[in-house]
N, C-alpha and C positions, 0 to 999 in steps of 0.2 A: 810906449804903450802899444801892444799888439793884440789883435783879435782875430778869431776865425769865424767867418760868416758863411751862411748857406743860402744860395739863391740859384734858381734855375737848375736844381738838382746837382749842383757842384758846390765845393767848399773852397773858400779863398782866404789866404792869410793876408790881413790888411793892417796898415798903420796910417796915422794922419799924414796927409800930404801926398799919399800914393795915388797914382792913376792906374786903373785896371780896366780891361774889357770883360764884360760879363754877358750872359745870355740877355736877349732883348727884354726890356721892361717898358711899361708905359711911361710917358713923360716927354717933355720938350727940353731942349738944351737950356741950362740956367736954372732949372727947377730943382728943388731940394727933395731928396728921398731918404727914407730911413729903413734900416734892416733890423728886424726884431729877432730873427733867427741867429742869435749869437751863441756859438757852441763853446768858445773858450775866450777868456780875457786874461792878459798878463800885464800887470802894472807894478812897477818897482820890485821886480823879482818875486812878486806874489801872483800865483796862478789860480784862477777860478775856472773850474770845469763844470759845464752845465749837465743837467740830467733831464731832458736832452738839451735844453737851452739854459743860459745863465739868467737868473731872475733879475729883472730891472735893467738889464744891459741893452744898449741900443747903439747902432752905428749910423751916423748921419753922413750923407754923401751928396754931391752936386753932379747933375748930369752934364757932361761936356759935349757929347755928340751921339747921334744915332747913325748907324751905318751897316755896311755889309762887308764880310771878309772876302778874301780872294777866292776865285772860283775853284772848286774841287771837281775833277772830272772822274766819273765812274765809267769804265769801259769794259764790256763783256764780249767775248768772242767764243763761238762754239765751232770746234773743228768739224770737218766733214760736211756739216750742213751750211757752213759759211754764213751763219746768222750772227749779227753783231748788234750791240746796243750801246749807245753813247748818251750819257746824261750829265748835265752840269748842275751844280748847286752852290749857292752863295749863302752862308750862314749869317743871319742878322745879329748884330750885337749893339750894346750900349756901352759907351766909354764913360766912366765915372771917376770922380776925384773924392777921396775920403776926406771929410772935413773934421769930424771929431768922433771919439768913442766915449759914450757915457756908461758909467757903471752904477 
């Protein structure tokens, strides 16, 4: 069984037992969350496409960890003026494990 969910402005292809990192959501590790924005569900070679969401479909997941990704550095340098800017950024994320897909 496969589903496509939408969270944090992005779409993810998921299946039960899969672990993925998504944009940070509220919750503590061990807590159960559900995603109701299910765009597509495929079960037994039968595909249901939502308009925009599949009615009655829901994906349940368990939060494994909250964290931050590796640091990304943005560096700007202006010639002749010798002006430079350096910024670092660490994107927060939530690691989840897909428990089940309800249709």
